[in-house]
N, C-alpha and C positions, 0 to 999 in steps of 0.2 A: 289567522286562525279565528274561528267563530267563537264569540264570547257568550257562554251560557249564563253568566251572572246578569249581563244586560238583558238577555232573553227572559230571565226570571223577573227582572224589574218590569219589563214591558208586559209580561203575562200578568203580573200583579195589578198594573195600571188598567189593563183591559178587563180583568175579572172584577176589579173594584167598580168600574163603570157599568159592566154587565149586571153586577149584583145590585148596584144603586138604581138601575133602570128596571128592576123587577125581574131580572134574569131572562130578558128577552133575547132568545137565540138569534133572532134576525139581525141584531146589532153587531154580532161577532165579526162578520166579514169586513165591515167598514172600520171597526175598531182595530182589527189586525192590520189592515192596509195602512191605516194612519200611523201605527207604531213602527211598522216595517220601513216606511218611507221617511221616518225622522232622521235627520242628518247626524244627530248625536248618537244614534244607535246603528250606524252603518255596519259595525263589526259584530253586532249581535248574531247569535245563531238563530236565524229566521225559521229554519226547519224545526228546531227544538221549541221555539216560541209557539208555532202553530200546533205542534203536537201537544204541548202542555195545555194550552188554552182549550183546544178541542177535547182533550182527554179529561180535563177537570169538568167541563160542561157536560160531557157524556156520562160521567160517573158521579155527578154532584150528589145524588141521593145517597149513594153508598158512602161517599166521603163524609157527608154531613152526619150520617148515622154513626160513623166512627167518632166524629168530634163529639156528638151528643153523649156517647158512651164514656168519653174521657172527661167531660165537664159535668158530671153528675150534679143535679140540683140547679143547673144554670141553663137558661134558655139560649138557643142559638141567636135569637133576636137581641140578647143582651151583649153579644160579642161584637166589638167594633168591626166594621166592614174590612178594614185593612187587616186586622189580626185574623179574621175569619178566612180571608182569601189567601193569606200567607199559609195558614194551616192547610187549606185545600190544595195548594200547590205542593207543599211538602208531603202531604199524605198521598197525593196522586203519584209523586215520585217514589215514595216508599213502596207503593203497591205495584207500580209498573216499570220502574227503572232500577231493576235489581243490580245492575252493574255499578250503580252509584252507592257507595257506602252510606249507611243511615247517618253516620256522624257528619258526613259532608252535607247531606240533605238538611240536617238540623242546623248546622253552621250557616248554610246559605239562608235558611229561614230566619235565623237570628239577625243576620246582616240586613235582610230586607226589612225586618221589623225595626231594627235600629235606625234605618234610613227613613222610614215612613211613620213610625209610631213612637210612643214614649216608653220609658223604662218598665213600668208595670206591664205593659203589653208584651214586652220582650220576655219577661219572667213567665207570663201566662203561656205564651207560645212555646217556650222551652219546656215547661211542665207538661203540657199536653203532648208534645212530640216525644218527649222522653217516655211518657207512659205508653203511648201508642207504638213506639218502636219495639217495645218488648213483645207485642203481639204481631205486628206487621212484618217484623224481621226476626222471628224467633231464632232461626239458626245462626244468623249473623250476630245477634245479641248474645246468644249463648257462647259463641266462639270468642267474642270480645271479652267476656267475663273470665275466660280461662287464663 
């Protein structure tokens, strides 16, 4: 069975490298190929990995606008690259993968943050995603509150 958690880990690593390289889209194919060929990621969901990376890259302006709205008074440049890209993945999933409950998306984002960042980063990611889930998943959020 294909592992989406590992696909998200690979997506984070690829998007981190892409972000750090000035968001050069030409680097994406080589970064993807490198992560797909990693022996410790053989069981990752490669289709989901590709879809996530390409989806985030294609919608980065919209995603970053959502992040900016949730972090009022704070510049995107002040957000650590890891946290920024965890948020991008989770927001992309909330916008495009409606079959995945928002709580699962937030939990996966927190697991990624726990593995790659520190505790304040995890609290930051949780706060941003909690706030955004109310708008990105209005119906699901309302149903969960009942």
